C-alpha positions in Angstrom: -17.1 -15.1 -8.8 -16.7 -13.3 -5.5 -16.2 -9.5 -5.6 -13.2 -8.3 -3.6 -14.1 -5.9 -0.8 -12.8 -2.4 -0.8 -10.1 -2.1 2.0 -10.9 0.7 4.5 -8.6 3.8 4.5 -6.4 3.3 7.6 -6.0 -0.4 6.9 -5.3 0.3 3.2 -2.6 2.9 4.0 -0.9 0.4 6.4 -1.0 -2.2 3.6 0.4 0.3 1.1 3.4 1.0 3.4 3.9 -2.8 3.9 3.7 -3.5 0.2 6.2 -0.7 -0.6 8.6 -1.7 2.2 8.6 -5.3 0.9 9.4 -4.2 -2.6 12.9 -3.3 -3.9 11.5 -1.9 -7.1 8.8 0.7 -7.7 5.1 -0.3 -7.6 2.7 1.6 -9.9 -0.4 3.4 -8.5 -2.4 1.1 -10.8 -1.0 -2.0 -9.2 -1.5 -0.7 -5.7 -5.1 0.2 -6.6 -5.7 -3.3 -8.0 -4.3 -4.9 -4.8 -6.5 -2.7 -2.6 -9.6 -2.9 -4.9 -9.9 0.9 -5.2 -9.2 3.5 -7.9 -5.8 4.8 -8.7 -6.9 8.3 -7.5 -7.6 6.9 -4.1 -4.1 5.5 -4.0 -2.7 9.0 -5.0 -4.6 10.5 -2.1 -3.4 7.8 0.2 0.2 8.4 -0.8 -0.3 12.1 -0.2 -1.6 11.4 3.3 1.3 8.9 4.0 3.8 11.5 2.9 2.2 14.1 5.2 2.8 11.6 8.0 6.5 11.5 7.0 6.5 8.1 5.4 9.6 8.2 3.0 7.7 7.4 -0.1 9.0 8.6 -3.4 7.0 8.9 -6.6 9.2 8.0 -9.6 8.4 7.6 -13.3 8.2 3.8 -12.7 5.9 4.0 -9.6 6.1 4.5 -5.9 9.2 3.5 -4.0 9.7 3.3 -0.2 13.0 4.9 0.6 14.7 2.4 3.0 17.3 4.0 5.2 20.8 3.4 3.8 23.9 3.4 6.0 25.9 6.4 4.9 29.1 4.4 4.5 27.6 2.0 1.9 27.1 4.6 -0.8 28.5 7.9 -2.1 26.2 10.7 -3.2 27.1 13.7 -5.2 25.4 16.5 -7.3 26.7 16.9 -10.8 26.0 19.7 -13.3 25.2 18.8 -16.9 24.3 20.5 -20.1 23.0 18.9 -23.3 20.2 18.8 -25.8 16.9 16.9 -25.2 18.2 14.3 -27.8 21.1 13.5 -25.5 19.1 12.6 -22.4 19.2 8.9 -23.0 22.9 8.9 -23.8 23.6 10.9 -20.6 21.6 8.5 -18.4 23.0 5.4 -20.0 26.6 6.6 -19.4 25.8 7.1 -15.7 24.1 3.8 -15.2 26.7 1.9 -17.2 29.3 3.2 -14.7 27.2 1.8 -11.7 25.6 5.1 -10.9 22.0 5.6 -9.8 20.5 8.9 -11.0 18.2 9.9 -8.2 16.7 13.2 -9.6 17.0 16.1 -11.9 17.0 19.7 -10.7 16.7 23.0 -12.6 16.5 26.6 -11.5 13.4 28.2 -12.9 13.2 32.0 -13.1 9.7 32.1 -11.6 9.3 29.0 -9.5 12.9 28.7 -8.2 14.4 25.3 -7.8 12.4 22.5 -9.4 13.3 18.9 -8.7 11.9 15.7 -10.2 12.7 12.2 -9.1 14.1 9.9 -11.8 15.6 6.9 -9.8 17.2 5.0 -12.7 20.1 2.6 -12.2 19.9 0.3 -15.2 19.6 0.7 -19.0 16.1 -0.9 -18.8 15.0 1.8 -16.3 16.4 4.5 -18.5 14.5 3.0 -21.5 11.3 3.0 -19.5 11.9 6.6 -18.4 12.5 7.7 -22.0 9.4 5.8 -23.2 7.2 7.5 -20.6 8.4 10.9 -21.7 7.7 10.1 -25.3 4.3 8.4 -24.6 3.1 11.4 -22.6 4.7 14.0 -24.9 6.2 15.5 -21.7 9.1 17.9 -21.8 12.4 17.4 -20.0 12.9 19.8 -17.1 16.3 20.8 -18.6 14.4 22.3 -21.6 13.3 25.1 -19.2 17.0 26.1 -18.7 18.5 25.6 -22.2 19.8 22.2 -21.2 21.6 23.1 -18.0 20.6 20.9 -15.0 21.8 19.1 -11.9 21.5 15.4 -11.0 21.9 13.9 -7.6 23.8 10.7 -8.3 24.7 7.8 -6.0 27.3 5.0 -6.4 29.0 2.3 -4.3 32.3 4.3 -4.4 34.0 7.5 -5.5 35.8 5.6 -8.4 32.4 4.9 -10.0 31.4 8.5 -9.8 34.7 9.7 -11.2 34.5 7.3 -14.1 31.0 8.5 -14.9 32.1 12.1 -14.7 35.0 11.4 -17.0 32.7 9.7 -19.5 30.2 12.6 -19.4 33.1 15.1 -19.8 34.4 13.2 -22.9 30.9 13.6 -24.4 30.8 17.3 -23.6 27.8 16.8 -21.2 29.5 17.5 -17.9 29.1 21.2 -17.0 32.2 22.4 -15.2 34.0 25.7 -14.9 37.3 24.2 -13.8 38.6 21.8 -16.4 41.2 20.4 -13.9 38.4 19.2 -11.6 38.6 15.7 -12.9 42.0 13.9 -12.8 
């Protein structure tokens, strides 16, 4: 059995970009390492170098994703404020994806570090389940636990109606955090 050769750095980084651009779903560091015949840590270093060269690569809980440019008129993006317990995270995310919304990230305001943002990038129930599984498997905490449950999400949908429907559903569950109750029709 022939041993695969390790791909040199510059060539490997070009391939990583090519592989990520060709994929519409995230690719794990382990999968990229396997393809390039290197360790996962080398891939992590490569991704860091690529990001430093302004390659739009996003690290998500499901793997690395190349952020393809999107025409602004094709999607609507908004930041929403939520507040809930750790036990309601899955319910919150499922309500959003069930309404056709992609949850891009979660943000909290930490008293020492300032704004902390983590990529989530979930748009299906399966991706939500994967995210929740990873949190449980790693015994990680949700960022919202740092702020008593209050957090922001950058969300994206095909149209304003999907965002409004998702906001109404979150409001009905007591998860949407608003000062003005008349904000949603």
